[in-house]
C-alpha positions as CSV (number, residue, x, y, z in Angstrom):
1,M,-0.2,0.2,-0.1
2,V,1.0,3.2,-1.1
3,T,0.8,5.8,1.8
4,T,2.8,8.8,-0.4
5,R,2.1,9.6,-4.2
6,N,4.1,11.3,-6.1
7,K,1.2,12.3,-8.5
8,G,1.2,14.8,-11.5
9,S,-0.1,18.2,-10.7
10,L,-3.7,19.1,-11.3
11,I,-4.3,21.3,-15.0
12,N,-6.9,24.1,-14.6
13,E,-6.3,24.7,-18.6
14,F,-7.8,22.7,-21.7
15,P,-5.0,21.2,-24.1
16,S,-5.4,20.1,-27.3
17,D,-3.3,17.7,-26.6
18,Y,-3.9,14.7,-24.4
19,T,-4.6,10.9,-23.5
20,V,-8.7,10.5,-22.0
21,V,-7.8,7.2,-19.3
22,D,-10.6,5.3,-17.3
23,I,-10.6,2.3,-15.9
24,E,-13.0,-0.8,-13.9
25,T,-12.6,-2.1,-10.9
26,T,-13.8,-4.6,-8.1
27,G,-14.0,-1.9,-5.3
28,L,-13.0,1.3,-4.7
29,S,-9.6,0.9,-2.5
30,P,-6.4,0.9,-4.4
31,A,-5.0,-1.2,-0.8
32,S,-8.3,-3.7,-1.2
33,C,-9.6,-3.6,-4.7
34,E,-8.2,-4.4,-8.2
35,I,-7.7,-2.5,-11.4
36,I,-10.0,-5.2,-13.8
37,E,-10.2,-3.4,-17.2
38,I,-8.3,-0.6,-17.9
39,S,-8.5,2.1,-21.4
40,A,-7.1,5.2,-22.9
41,L,-7.7,7.5,-26.0
42,K,-5.0,9.4,-27.3
43,V,-5.9,12.4,-28.8
44,R,-3.8,15.5,-30.9
45,N,-5.6,18.3,-32.1
46,D,-8.8,17.9,-30.0
47,E,-9.4,14.5,-32.1
48,I,-9.1,10.7,-31.2
49,V,-5.6,9.9,-33.0
50,D,-5.5,5.7,-31.2
51,S,-7.0,4.0,-28.4
52,F,-5.7,1.8,-26.0
53,S,-8.2,-1.1,-24.3
54,S,-7.5,-4.5,-22.0
55,L,-9.3,-6.5,-19.5
56,V,-7.2,-7.2,-16.7
57,K,-6.5,-10.5,-14.8
58,P,-7.5,-10.0,-11.3
59,T,-6.4,-12.7,-8.2
60,K,-10.2,-13.2,-7.0
61,K,-13.2,-13.5,-7.9
62,I,-15.4,-10.1,-9.4
63,N,-18.2,-9.7,-7.2
64,S,-21.7,-9.9,-8.4
65,F,-21.9,-5.9,-7.7
66,I,-19.2,-5.2,-9.5
67,V,-20.3,-7.9,-12.3
68,N,-24.0,-5.7,-12.8
69,L,-22.2,-2.5,-12.7
70,T,-19.4,-3.5,-15.3
71,G,-21.0,-6.2,-17.4
72,I,-17.1,-7.6,-16.5
73,T,-17.8,-10.7,-15.4
74,N,-15.3,-13.5,-14.4
75,E,-15.5,-15.5,-17.4
76,M,-14.3,-12.3,-19.5
77,V,-11.6,-12.0,-17.4
78,E,-10.0,-15.6,-17.3
79,D,-7.3,-15.5,-20.1
80,A,-7.2,-11.5,-19.7
81,P,-3.5,-10.5,-19.4
82,K,-2.0,-9.9,-15.5
83,I,-1.8,-6.5,-14.6
84,N,1.9,-6.0,-14.9
85,A,2.0,-6.7,-18.3
86,V,-1.4,-4.3,-19.3
87,L,0.7,-1.4,-17.4
88,S,3.8,-2.3,-19.0
89,K,1.7,-1.4,-22.2
90,F,-0.8,0.7,-20.8
91,I,2.3,2.9,-19.8
92,K,4.1,3.3,-23.5
93,F,1.2,4.4,-24.8
94,V,0.0,6.9,-22.8
95,S,4.1,8.2,-22.7
96,D,4.2,11.4,-20.9
97,D,0.7,13.0,-22.2
98,F,-1.5,15.1,-20.2
99,I,-3.9,12.5,-18.6
100,L,-7.8,13.2,-19.2
101,G,-10.4,12.0,-16.8
102,H,-14.0,12.4,-14.5
103,N,-13.0,11.8,-10.8
104,V,-9.6,11.3,-12.2
105,N,-7.5,10.8,-9.2
106,F,-9.5,7.8,-8.3
107,D,-7.7,6.1,-11.7
108,I,-4.5,7.8,-10.8
109,N,-4.1,6.6,-7.1
110,F,-5.3,2.8,-8.4
111,I,-3.0,2.9,-11.5
112,Y,-0.1,4.5,-9.5
113,D,-0.2,2.2,-6.7
114,G,-0.2,-0.8,-9.1
115,M,3.0,0.6,-11.3
116,M,4.8,1.1,-8.0
117,K,3.8,-1.9,-7.3
118,Y,4.7,-4.2,-10.4
119,L,7.0,-1.6,-12.4
120,K,9.0,-0.2,-9.6
121,K,7.8,3.1,-11.2
122,E,5.7,6.9,-10.6
123,F,3.0,7.4,-12.8
124,T,2.9,11.1,-12.6
125,N,2.0,12.7,-15.2
126,D,-0.5,16.0,-15.3
127,Y,-3.5,15.0,-15.2
128,I,-7.4,17.0,-16.1
129,D,-10.4,16.3,-14.4
130,T,-13.7,17.0,-16.0
131,M,-15.0,16.4,-12.8
132,R,-13.3,20.0,-11.7
133,L,-14.0,21.8,-14.3
134,S,-17.9,20.4,-14.9
135,R,-18.1,22.3,-11.3
136,R,-15.9,25.3,-11.9
137,H,-17.8,26.0,-15.4
138,C,-21.2,24.3,-15.8
139,D,-24.3,25.2,-13.2
140,L,-25.2,21.7,-12.4
141,K,-26.5,20.4,-9.3
142,K,-25.2,16.8,-9.7
143,H,-21.7,16.7,-11.8
144,N,-21.0,12.8,-12.2
145,L,-20.0,11.4,-15.7
146,K,-23.8,10.5,-15.9
147,S,-25.4,13.9,-15.2
148,L,-23.0,16.2,-17.6
149,A,-23.7,13.4,-20.1
150,K,-27.6,13.9,-20.1
151,H,-26.6,17.8,-20.3
152,Y,-24.5,18.1,-23.2
153,N,-27.1,15.3,-24.6
154,I,-24.0,12.5,-25.2
155,S,-24.4,8.8,-25.6
156,L,-24.3,6.7,-21.8
157,K,-24.7,3.1,-23.7
158,G,-22.3,0.8,-22.5
159,H,-21.0,3.7,-19.4
160,H,-19.8,1.7,-16.6
161,R,-16.4,-0.1,-19.8
162,A,-13.2,1.9,-19.6
163,L,-13.3,2.8,-23.1
164,T,-16.6,3.8,-23.4
165,D,-16.6,5.9,-20.2
166,C,-13.1,7.4,-21.6
167,K,-15.1,8.5,-25.2
168,I,-18.3,9.8,-22.9
169,T,-15.6,11.8,-20.9
170,Y,-13.9,13.0,-24.2
171,D,-17.1,14.0,-25.1
172,V,-18.1,16.0,-21.9
173,Y,-14.4,17.7,-22.1
174,K,-14.7,19.0,-26.0
175,S,-18.2,20.1,-24.7
176,I,-17.3,22.5,-21.4
177,K,-14.5,23.5,-23.9
178,Q,-16.5,24.7,-26.4
179,D,-19.1,26.1,-24.1
180,V,-15.6,28.1,-21.6
181,N,-14.4,29.3,-25.2
182,L,-17.7,30.7,-26.4
183,K,-18.1,32.8,-22.8
184,E,-14.9,33.9,-24.0
185,Q,-15.4,35.2,-27.1
186,P,-15.8,39.1,-27.4
187,P,-19.7,39.9,-28.6
188,V,-20.2,40.7,-32.3
189,L,-21.1,44.2,-33.4
């Protein structure tokens, strides 16, 4: 268990080049739960140019709550690669990009702890959190991914699978960015 993480810094800007990241896990605690799916979308000039996605074989059975939430079954991960192999490929894909995610500290903490445990490396990429951007720029009662998707008319089909949640997060980010840019433009006379 990692007590102090040397993570990257929160970025409050709107870059055009970044990697969207999402994971699915067996629970909420990086200390006692495991990643069962990890996905990423590489974005250049605000367009998706590549993707990464892998199921991960956990050391323990996935409980019925998580199976019902994610749709990821024990049978699906039975022949999946182990976390050390997946993280090695994932970190090569992400490289030194900004990480974009919704409530991204959750994902970063799991990835960071896994990298320290299995690869003996820190995960120090700077990151952008669409939840924090939403709280700053969107006048909504709730700022979870589902609420934002509904607000921006983004499909939630397949929600709670990592690659789908990356795409939803990407669409939410672009929508918030567009709203902010519209607000900052001078009025046309």
